[in-house]
Steps between C-alpha positions, in 0.01 A plus 500: 500500500201461271155627585360147547779413743444821692127432515559148627743625764253764621221243524720265700596777741135597542406141580780473755395831656135394522595171667710682759227758555240226545727340760556830681125570507437146631305395191750214466625316804863563581548122507452504120835679492689230689860433398441154358240596238425869495286679246776751438756225435258338256447835333875547461524155342219582256672831413818309417312251286316776314821693442664188357197430281494855365875488434451182296208652309702809408795281398275293273342814360843647426613180327181497294565856384856418401380206290247713310 
């Protein structure tokens, strides 16, 4: 795993942790974490989208190197 991917993963985990901590400390209402549209579920979806985007960027970068 490259450094940029590791950094992205760490940042995503930190964001998820801070959201859960804010909920546990009652800074965010528990209702924001309802099953139908929870912050954590949205965060997981964003993590998937970012992972896919990074994968495509690295694939394009690799193809560009091979063409050079």
